[in-house]
LONUBA-875161 format. One record per atom (N, C-alpha, C): z, x, y. Coordinates in steps of 0.05 Angstrom, whole numbers, plus 5000, padded with zeros to 4 digits. Layout:
N
ZXY
...
% end
This chain:
297
510851724773
508151774784
507651584807
506851684830
506251524853
503551614864
501651434863
498951494872
497451244878
495451274895
493751044903
491051074889
490250864875
487650854863
485950674880
483850784893
482050624911
479850504894
479850234894
477850094877
475449994894
475849954920
473649874937
474349914966
472349974982
472850055010
471049915030
469549705022
467649575040
469049335054
468149275078
469049035091
466748825091
467548585088
465748345089
463648345066
461948545065
459948545044
459948815030
459548825004
459349084990
456749224997
456649474991
454149634995
453449764969
451349934969
450550064945
452750264935
454350364954
456350564946
459250474950
459650234961
462350144967
462649854957
464649814940
465349544931
467149404951
467449144947
469449004963
472249134959
474149054976
476849164975
478049154947
480049334943
481649344919
483149604919
485849594916
487449834917
489849794898
490049984879
492349974860
494250194867
496750124875
498850314880
500550344855
500450574843
502150644820
504750764830
506850614827
509450684839
511550674817
512150904806
514050924783
513050724761
514650534754
513950354732
512450104741
511750084767
510449854777
507549914784
505849704784
503149724793
502649504813
502249574838
501849374859
498849374866
497549144861
494749114867
494448964893
493249104913
492948984939
490048894943
489748644953
487248534962
484848574943
485048454919
482848484900
480448314908
478448444920
475948314926
474148284902
471848164906
469948114885
469248384871
469148374845
468448624830
470748804823
473248724830
475448904825
475848964796
475448764778
475848804750
474049034740
471549034748
469649234739
470449504751
471249514776
472049764789
474449894775
476249724764
478449834749
477549984724
475449884712
474350014688
473250284697
471650294718
470550544728
472650744736
474850644747
477050814757
478850914734
478550794710
480250874688
483050764689
483450534701
486050404701
485850134688
488150054677
488249804661
489449584677
488349344673
489549104687
492449064677
493149164654
495849124644
497849284660
496949464676
498849624693
499749464717
498449244723
499149084747
501648924743
503548954760
506048794759
506248614784
504948684806
504948524830
502148524842
501448294853
498948274868
499648184896
498648334916
499348274944
496848224960
496647974970
494347904987
495247905016
493648045032
494248045061
493447775074
491147665065
490147415075
487947305056
486847075061
485146945041
482146955049
481347145065
478447195068
477347305042
474947225035
473847275008
473847565000
473247745019
473048025011
475748145004
477847985007
480548085001
481847934977
480447734966
481747574945
479847454924
477247474927
475447344908
475347474881
476547704878
476747834852
479247754836
480947584848
483447514835
483047374808
481247174806
481047034780
480147234757
478347414763
477447604743
479747784733
481347884752
483548054745
485647904728
486247664736
488247504721
487147444693
484547374691
483447304665
483347554647
482847784659
482848034643
485648094632
487748034648
490448084639
491147894616
490147654617
490547464594
489147574570
486647654573
485047764550
486448004538
487648174555
488948414545
491748364534
492648114534
495148044522
497648124538
497348134565
499648214582
501848004579
504248094573
506547904570
508547924592
508448144608
510448164630
509847984653
511847894668
511247724691
509647874712
507847724725
506247834747
506847674772
507847814793
508647684818
506247684838
505547454847
503347424866
504347354894
504047534913
505047494940
502647434958
502947234976
500747154994
501846985016
500346965039
501146795061
501246505053
503346365061
503646085053
501345915062
500145975085
498045815096
495545825078
495346025061
493046055043
493545925016
495545745014
496245634988
493945494974
492345334988
490145184976
488045384964
487445584979
485445784969
486545924945
488946024946
490146174924
490345994899
491245744903
491445564880
488745524867
486645494884
483945454873
483045704857
483645934867
482846184853
484346204827
486846144827
488446164803
487545954782
486745724792
486045504774
483545574756
481845754766
479445814750
479846064732
482246184734
482846404716
483746304689
483546474669
484346394642
487346334642
488246124629
491146064627
492546254608
495146274611
496846414592
498346654603
498046704629
499446924642
502046824654
504146974653
506646904666
506446984695
505146814711
504546874739
506546734756
507946884773
509946784791
508746764819
508346524829
507146484856
509246504877
508946694896
511046754916
509846764944
509346534956
508246534983
510446615003
509546735025
511446795047
510346695073
512146615091
511346495116
512546625141
513446865137
514647005160
515347295151
516347455170
516947735164
519547755148
519747975133
522248025118
521748135091
523848175076
523648285049
522848065029
520848125013
519847924994
520448014965
521248264961
522048364936
523648624942
525248724923
526848964929
525149194940
525649274965
524249494977
521449424988
520549174985
517949084994
518148885016
517048955039
517248785063
514448715073
514348495088
511848415101
512348385131
510148425146
510248375175
507548235182
507648045201
505247905209
503348095224
500848065219
498748215233
497248015252
495248115265
493747955285
490847935278
490147725264
487347685255
486547395260
484247325250
483247055255
484546835238
485846915216
487446745199
490146875195
492146735185
494746845180
494447085162
495447315170
495147565156
497847725157
498447845134
500948015133
500248285121
501648485131
501548755119
504048795102
503948995085
506049045066
507149335070
509749355065
511149615068
513049645044
512749865030
514449925007
515950185012
518650165012
520250405018
522550414997
522950644986
525150674967
527750734983
530050684972
532550734987
532851034992
534151105014
534851375019
536651484997
536451744991
538151854970
539152134979
539152314960
540252584966
538752784947
538853034955
537753254939
539953444933
540453484907
542553674899
541753964905
543654124913
543154404920
544354584898
542654714882
543754874859
545755084866
545455214889
547355424896
550055314902
550155074914
552754944920
554054844894
552354744876
553454654850
554754894835
553355114836
554355354822
556955454835
556955454861
559455534875
561755354869
561155094865
563254904859
564054894830
562555054813
563155064785
562354814769
560254684779
559354434766
556654494754
556454434728
553954484713
553754294689
551454284677
551054134652
551653834657
552953704637
553453424639
555153344663
556653534674
558353474697
556653394721
554253504723
552453434745
551853134745
551253024722
550652744719
553152574725
555452674717
557952534722
558552524752
558052744766
558452754795
556552554809
554052534799
552152344811
553052054807
554152004784
554951724778
557451644792
559451834794
562051764804
562451834834
560752014844
560952084873
562852314879
564652374860
566452604864
567352704837
568052954835
568953064810
570753314816
573153304806
575053524810
575253624839
575353424856
575653484885
573053544899
570853554885
568253614897
566753344902
566053294927
564553054933
561553104931
560052884924
557152914922
555953024947
556852934970
555753024995
556253315001
558253434986
558853724990
556753904977
555253794958
553353954943
550453844945
549953694966
547353574969
546653544998
544153475003
543253405030
541853145029
541952985051
540552725051
537552755046
536452555032
533552545027
532552265033
530652255051
529551995058
527951875035
528051615032
526351485012
523451505020
521751515000
518851535005
517851255014
515851255031
514851005043
511850985042
510850735038
508050675037
507550425052
505350405067
504750165082
501750105079
501149835079
498449745074
497849545097
495949625114
495249465138
492249405137
491549155133
488749085132
488048935158
486248735156
484948625179
486848545202
486648695224
488448635246
487448775272
488048655294
487848785320
490448935324
490649125342
493149265347
495349055353
497749105341
499948915344
502549045336
504748915343
507449015337
507849035307
506848825292
507248825263
506149075250
503749155258
502549395247
504249645253
505249655277
506949885285
509449895268
510649665263
513149655247
512549745218
510349655208
509649735180
509150035178
507850155198
507050435197
509350625202
511550525213
513650705224
514850885202
514251145204
515451345187
514551355159
512451225151
511651225122
510251485116
510351555090
508951795080
505951745077
505251495070
502351425068
501851155080
499851145098
498950895110
496050845103
495550625089
492850535083
492150335104
490050385119
489450205142
486450165145
485749925153
482949865159
481950025182
479350105179
478050255200
475150145202
475049885208
472549735205
470349835223
471049905248
469049965268
469450245281
467350355290
467350595306
468550525334
469650735347
470550695375
468350595393
465850665386
463550585402
463050285400
464150165379
463849875375
466449725380
467949815399
470649695404
470349405412
468249325425
467949035432
467748865407
466348965386
466248815361
468948795348
470449015348
473049015336
474848805350
474748795376
476348595391
475448315384
472848275382
471748005377
472547905349
472648075330
473147985302
476048045293
477648155310
480448205302
480848435283
479648665290
479748895272
480549145289
481049365274
481649615287
479149795288
479049955309
477150175309
478450415295
476750615289
477850855276
479850995294
479351005320
481251135338
483850985340
483750715339
486150555339
487750605313
486350635291
487750695266
489150965268
487851165280
489151425283
491551405302
491251255324
493551225342
495851085329
495350895311
497450765297
499050965279
497551145266
498851345250
500551535267
499451615290
500851795307
503451675318
503351425326
505751295338
507851255317
507051235291
509051195270
509951445257
508851675264
509551925251
508851925222
506551815216
505651785188
504852065176
505352095150
504652345136
501652355130
500652165115
497752155108
496651885116
494351885130
492951645138
490451615120
490351385106
487951335089
486351115103
483951175111
482150985124
480450845104
480050585108
478350425090
477350175104
476049995088
475049745099
472949795120
470949945112
468850035131
466549835133
465649785157
463349615161
460849735148
459149565137
456649665124
454749785144
455249765170
453449885190
453650185190
455750295178
456150585178
455550705151
453150825149
452450955123
454151205118
454951335140
456551575138
459151525154
461451525141
463951465155
465251715166
463851935165
464952185175
465652155205
464052015220
464651975248
467251825252
467751615235
470151465237
472651645231
472351815211
474552005205
475052185228
472952285241
473352465264
474752315287
473952065292
475151915314
478151855308
478751795283
481551755275
483152015277
481952225268
483352485268
484052575296
482352515315
482752595343
485152465355
486152245344
488352105356
490752075336
490552205313
492552165291
494952345293
495152505313
497452685315
497552875292
499852885279
500253065256
499452955229
498452715229
497752585203
495252705191
495352755165
492952825150
491152575148
488552595152
486852365152
484852385129
484752175113
482952155090
481151905094
478551945093
476751715093
476151645064
477251425054
477251365026
474351295016
473851374991
471451294977
472251134952
470550964943
471150814919
471751004896
473850934880
474651074856
476251334863
477051374888
478751594895
481551544883
482851764874
485651764867
487051944888
488951834902
490351974923
493351974918
494452214913
497252234908
498852194934
501152064932
502852034955
503852314962
503952374988
504952634997
507952654993
508952894996
511852934994
513252775016
515652695011
517252545031
517452705056
517052565079
517152705104
518652555126
519752315118
521352175138
524052305141
525252305164
527952395169
529852175161
531952245146
533952045140
535451965164
536151705165
537651605188
540651635182
% end
């Protein structure tokens, strides 16, 4: 199961209809919680997801709307008796803030503190790239390895069926038939998470070819000066980022409270998003990852 559970979509301050940030990516057996802002624990209850599903917590930066919910989530995991390790990824420059937040959480969780100070792989298939904001900020990219799709007609023609199919997959060849003879390449599915940033190379690298891009859309194009001043994206810039990366689905979030209706932001993003499907996220949305659409290299 691969899907995004949206726990909060507000920037800076919550509103009557939007909580602070919070995003749970359910990816096979893992649960990656991104940027748990204040109130995330309660939002998880409303969304129908359990804190025990969380295996990794990924902070883009240490501004409060992206991390003040951390102690509550950690404490809830302790209360629920979580025994599996939980990996906490965050920018190294935010060490003091993160340590302070962790210190007020209930003790007893097997929490692995994993700061990063530059681009690269931080866990199998999980990479970070620096973004451009007022404090050190990183975006995240999760991509599964490329694989293959078996073709039933070719398997039948080769006389391979039943348990022999599994044997061919494990060994790579069987009775003179190679795995590549009965399959076609399949690109690994990709997901990227880009929060507070001005346009930058790091955001472009994260978005490149992913099936789903979750990206901040704090300001309308009409408020581009504010976006520049505070180090954020406009809706149109978010759309352009998706188009340049050939993204499958663009999920807009982190909306300024000045916009009671984010329909305009979605329209501005859609106008520049190329072939990407555009979704303006609402709190408690469940969004399935689209089918793989990257071309294998």
